[in-house]
Structure formats: C-alpha cells, structure tokens
VOPA-298982 format. One line per field, with one value per residue (C-alpha): residue in one letter; chain; x, y, z; residue number from 0. Coordinates in steps of 0.001 Angstrom, whole numbers, always signed. Layout:
N
resn <- [A, ...]
chain <- [A, ...]
u <- [X, ...]
v <- [Y, ...]
w <- [Z, ...]
resi <- [NUM, ...]
//
This chain:
227
resn <- [M, P, F, G, D, L, P, A, R, L, A, T, V, R, D, A, L, E, R, A, R, Q, R, G, G, H, G, Q, A, V, A, I, V, A, V, T, K, T, Y, G, A, D, A, P, N, A, A, W, Q, A, G, V, R, D, A, G, E, N, R, V, Q, E, A, V, A, K, M, A, A, V, E, V, P, I, H, W, H, L, I, G, H, L, Q, R, N, K, V, K, L, L, D, G, F, H, L, V, H, S, M, D, S, P, R, L, A, D, A, L, S, A, Y, G, T, A, R, G, T, P, L, D, V, L, V, Q, V, N, V, S, G, E, D, T, K, G, G, Y, D, A, G, S, L, E, R, E, G, E, R, L, R, G, L, T, G, L, V, V, R, G, V, M, T, M, A, P, F, D, A, D, V, S, T, L, H, R, V, F, T, D, A, R, T, C, R, S, M, L, R, D, A, G, H, P, A, T, E, L, S, M, G, M, S, G, D, Y, E, I, A, V, E, E, G, A, T, L, V, R, L, G, T, I, L, F, G, A, R, P, A]
chain <- [A, A, A, A, A, A, A, A, A, A, A, A, A, A, A, A, A, A, A, A, A, A, A, A, A, A, A, A, A, A, A, A, A, A, A, A, A, A, A, A, A, A, A, A, A, A, A, A, A, A, A, A, A, A, A, A, A, A, A, A, A, A, A, A, A, A, A, A, A, A, A, A, A, A, A, A, A, A, A, A, A, A, A, A, A, A, A, A, A, A, A, A, A, A, A, A, A, A, A, A, A, A, A, A, A, A, A, A, A, A, A, A, A, A, A, A, A, A, A, A, A, A, A, A, A, A, A, A, A, A, A, A, A, A, A, A, A, A, A, A, A, A, A, A, A, A, A, A, A, A, A, A, A, A, A, A, A, A, A, A, A, A, A, A, A, A, A, A, A, A, A, A, A, A, A, A, A, A, A, A, A, A, A, A, A, A, A, A, A, A, A, A, A, A, A, A, A, A, A, A, A, A, A, A, A, A, A, A, A, A, A, A, A, A, A, A, A, A, A, A, A, A, A, A, A, A, A]
u <- [+14164, +18029, +19760, +17545, +19025, +22439, +22385, +21604, +24214, +26599, +25646, +26797, +30299, +31062, +30432, +32505, +34629, +35018, +35458, +38335, +40172, +39663, +41483, +44204, +45182, +46938, +44448, +43955, +40545, +39522, +37419, +35421, +35937, +32684, +33540, +30462, +32488, +30466, +26981, +24928, +25346, +22886, +25732, +27694, +24427, +22981, +26857, +26525, +23247, +23999, +27065, +30372, +32230, +34922, +33990, +36472, +36181, +38631, +38399, +39388, +36859, +33617, +34704, +34652, +31332, +29913, +31436, +29471, +25886, +26548, +25922, +27013, +30710, +31848, +35712, +36376, +39483, +41284, +41677, +42204, +45138, +46136, +47669, +50107, +48046, +45019, +46686, +45343, +41935, +42906, +41885, +38763, +40136, +40884, +43683, +45144, +45594, +47531, +51136, +52187, +55328, +58728, +57032, +53634, +54880, +57097, +53794, +51802, +54336, +54994, +50596, +50986, +53678, +51811, +48452, +50197, +49208, +50384, +48652, +48111, +49097, +49298, +52454, +51047, +53160, +52651, +53797, +52000, +54110, +51543, +52230, +48988, +49405, +51049, +52857, +56821, +57900, +59046, +62908, +62600, +60497, +63485, +65173, +62189, +60859, +64003, +63913, +60282, +61065, +62205, +58835, +57748, +54220, +53114, +52605, +52981, +50035, +50909, +50377, +48046, +47682, +45570, +45758, +45407, +41953, +41679, +44291, +44007, +43963, +47483, +48636, +45938, +47873, +51023, +50738, +48791, +51730, +54176, +52173, +52096, +55930, +56426, +54052, +56899, +59495, +58053, +57966, +61369, +62434, +60479, +57352, +53403, +52824, +49826, +47711, +46924, +44542, +43916, +40933, +37761, +34893, +36169, +39138, +38395, +38074, +41806, +42698, +41936, +43552, +46618, +46405, +44698, +43412, +41386, +38485, +37647, +34241, +31639, +29259, +29013, +27709, +25731, +24860, +25706, +27306, +25110, +25757]
v <- [+152321, +151265, +154027, +156470, +159569, +158528, +161680, +164460, +162859, +162670, +166517, +167632, +166040, +166817, +170735, +170508, +168148, +171465, +173715, +172103, +171590, +175225, +175927, +173588, +175227, +172116, +172045, +168813, +166755, +164323, +161009, +159841, +155915, +154539, +151954, +149691, +146710, +144939, +146238, +144697, +144428, +147263, +149743, +149749, +149869, +152909, +154763, +154504, +155634, +159051, +159371, +157507, +155821, +153978, +151386, +150216, +146721, +145211, +141521, +140424, +137607, +139467, +141729, +139489, +137680, +141395, +141881, +139052, +140884, +144049, +145268, +148346, +148862, +150684, +150760, +148314, +149110, +146992, +149223, +146509, +144039, +141677, +138313, +136894, +134184, +135880, +137625, +135721, +137099, +140524, +140530, +142304, +145434, +148509, +150043, +148072, +150555, +148253, +147340, +147253, +145456, +144170, +140475, +141630, +143761, +141085, +138810, +140999, +141991, +138426, +138137, +141069, +139506, +136302, +137586, +140023, +143107, +145215, +145828, +149132, +149895, +152358, +152064, +151713, +154244, +153769, +157633, +157603, +154916, +152917, +149423, +148368, +149321, +148018, +149921, +151222, +153698, +156582, +156109, +152922, +154195, +155986, +152588, +150654, +153363, +152436, +148420, +148913, +150360, +146509, +145332, +145517, +143709, +146387, +150414, +152601, +155019, +156920, +156242, +155612, +156107, +156229, +158062, +157132, +156883, +159578, +161802, +165754, +168306, +168691, +165519, +164886, +167638, +166005, +162694, +163602, +165969, +163053, +161181, +163501, +163768, +160077, +160508, +163172, +160066, +158113, +160516, +161077, +157478, +157838, +156309, +158019, +158568, +161164, +159721, +160336, +157944, +159278, +160604, +158350, +159804, +161503, +163372, +163341, +167579, +167890, +165185, +166873, +170407, +168622, +167251, +163743, +162801, +159607, +160045, +156288, +156910, +154330, +155676, +159392, +157946, +155016, +155123, +152889, +149180, +146444, +144488]
w <- [-168632, -166997, -166309, -167667, -165736, -167333, -169802, -167493, -164972, -167931, -168905, -165342, -165944, -168881, -167946, -164734, -166614, -169646, -166426, -165197, -168692, -169074, -165343, -166143, -169217, -170770, -174251, -174241, -175437, -172732, -173041, -170492, -169995, -168528, -165661, -166133, -164000, -161808, -163886, -166460, -170191, -170276, -168479, -171942, -174136, -172374, -172334, -175707, -176336, -173865, -176121, -174762, -176427, -174406, -171604, -168933, -166927, -164453, -165202, -168214, -167905, -166983, -169615, -172209, -170988, -171004, -174713, -176085, -174773, -176331, -179777, -180131, -180910, -177618, -177292, -174458, -172192, -169796, -166546, -163505, -163029, -165752, -164903, -167773, -168076, -169345, -172084, -174937, -174025, -174910, -178672, -177643, -176414, -177629, -174804, -171967, -168970, -166767, -167780, -164783, -164532, -166961, -166769, -168246, -170896, -171938, -172305, -173802, -176377, -177208, -177471, -180039, -182358, -182348, -183326, -185226, -184817, -181751, -178466, -177479, -173659, -171191, -168705, -165350, -162783, -158793, -158689, -154775, -153561, -152129, -151262, -152099, -155272, -158381, -161453, -162150, -160431, -161589, -160799, -162749, -166153, -167578, -168113, -168809, -171667, -173358, -173037, -174271, -177970, -178362, -177646, -181099, -180164, -178294, -178727, -175764, -176082, -172294, -168859, -166204, -162729, -159431, -156626, -152682, -151767, -149359, -150787, -150096, -152613, -152694, -152739, -155435, -157698, -156847, -157904, -161287, -162245, -161589, -163885, -166321, -165730, -166421, -169434, -170492, -170104, -172317, -175044, -174494, -175293, -178490, -177344, -178747, -175544, -176134, -173767, -169414, -167522, -164410, -162239, -160952, -159880, -156715, -158256, -162070, -162028, -160262, -162836, -166078, -164135, -164499, -168062, -168012, -171863, -170087, -166908, -165929, -164276, -162568, -159684, -161011, -164314, -162989, -159523, -156874, -157824, -157270, -154335]
resi <- [0, 1, 2, 3, 4, 5, 6, 7, 8, 9, 10, 11, 12, 13, 14, 15, 16, 17, 18, 19, 20, 21, 22, 23, 24, 25, 26, 27, 28, 29, 30, 31, 32, 33, 34, 35, 36, 37, 38, 39, 40, 41, 42, 43, 44, 45, 46, 47, 48, 49, 50, 51, 52, 53, 54, 55, 56, 57, 58, 59, 60, 61, 62, 63, 64, 65, 66, 67, 68, 69, 70, 71, 72, 73, 74, 75, 76, 77, 78, 79, 80, 81, 82, 83, 84, 85, 86, 87, 88, 89, 90, 91, 92, 93, 94, 95, 96, 97, 98, 99, 100, 101, 102, 103, 104, 105, 106, 107, 108, 109, 110, 111, 112, 113, 114, 115, 116, 117, 118, 119, 120, 121, 122, 123, 124, 125, 126, 127, 128, 129, 130, 131, 132, 133, 134, 135, 136, 137, 138, 139, 140, 141, 142, 143, 144, 145, 146, 147, 148, 149, 150, 151, 152, 153, 154, 155, 156, 157, 158, 159, 160, 161, 162, 163, 164, 165, 166, 167, 168, 169, 170, 171, 172, 173, 174, 175, 176, 177, 178, 179, 180, 181, 182, 183, 184, 185, 186, 187, 188, 189, 190, 191, 192, 193, 194, 195, 196, 197, 198, 199, 200, 201, 202, 203, 204, 205, 206, 207, 208, 209, 210, 211, 212, 213, 214, 215, 216, 217, 218, 219, 220, 221, 222, 223, 224, 225, 226]
//
C-alpha cells in the first residue's frame, strides 16, 4: 500500500507536537497540514485515511489537477506563491497562506467579492528579512492591517511565515516569536486573526513551542519526494 508507514510516522509526529505544545505553554490547538506537493493523489488520500484533514499544495494548477483525482473531503491549503492571474482558480481552497503583497491582496479581494464569498487568507510575513522570501515586513504590517479591513472580499485569519533554511535554534525562536507578534498586530487592527502557520518538517517543534496553530509537514510524513 502506498505510504503504508504513514500512520506510524504520524503518531511519532503527533507525540512530538504535543510535547512541544506543552513546553510552549500557549495552549493552542495545532493542526497538521500534510504537504502533498509533487506526490500523487494517493498522498492526500492516505493522509485522510490516517486522520489528517488538511493538505497543502504549492502550485495552484498542480493542486487543481490533484483535487479532481481525490475523492475524500480534505481541506486544501495553498501554501506557495500565487500569481495574480491564477486567483480565478482558488475556488477549491479552504485557506490561502501566501497573501504576500498589497497587489495580491487587492486581487484576492476582488475575486472574493465577484464570486460572492470572501476568501479566507493568511498574511505572509517575512520577519527574517531574507531577500529570497516574499511577504510583508513587520514595519509595514500595521499600516497594511488597517487597509485590509476595507477589502471585503477576503477575511484575514492570521499569518504565515517561513524560517531560514539553515537557521539555528535561537534564530528559529526569534523568527517564530516575531511572526506571533505580527498576528497580534492584525488582531489589534480588528481582524479575526487566530491562525499562525509556521513550522515545517525540520523545525515544527520549535514553531509549536512559539504558538503555531498550523504546521506544514511533507517529507517527515511521506518520505523523500519523487525525483
């Protein structure tokens, strides 16, 4: 059976996640988003059978094709960069994690308004300051948080961030703490910002210690990605 070891891998992850949650002391519920990018439709099916209710994809078109082959009612998350001309393909997504610019925010809101149902989104923040990563910096977020309240075609549910690939433990704590501060800024601006999407296979325990509510896990669940 494809991914036959997934239940055992998932049990190990859940145990580690719970220990991290207790260490952090934030009291949050934490959901696993199984990152199924580049795997076939058997990955989200296996995740669902193992008890995971959320799947993450990086590319809209790959995700839409996969959705057509998956029969289980899993919640789809877009976790990768989104081009504005792909916004029209978002109907099947439960949550967009990667709203990374004012121009994209405007496009998402326009689409949500046109379809008659606001889009649930996370604001992507670049708190590590890496040039290779997109997202809002903390300095611009307070101003943008106020502006976003006027965009009625979207609902800001929280923030998403990515830590540097080679970050040490102290840097991870700092990046994830700064992301939590950004979420507080959005709450203060009047948004229902409860979600904190951060942490991947290599750093999810520290992310949970710092308050993550959504962790994005791929290889730790499914093994090496197809070549």
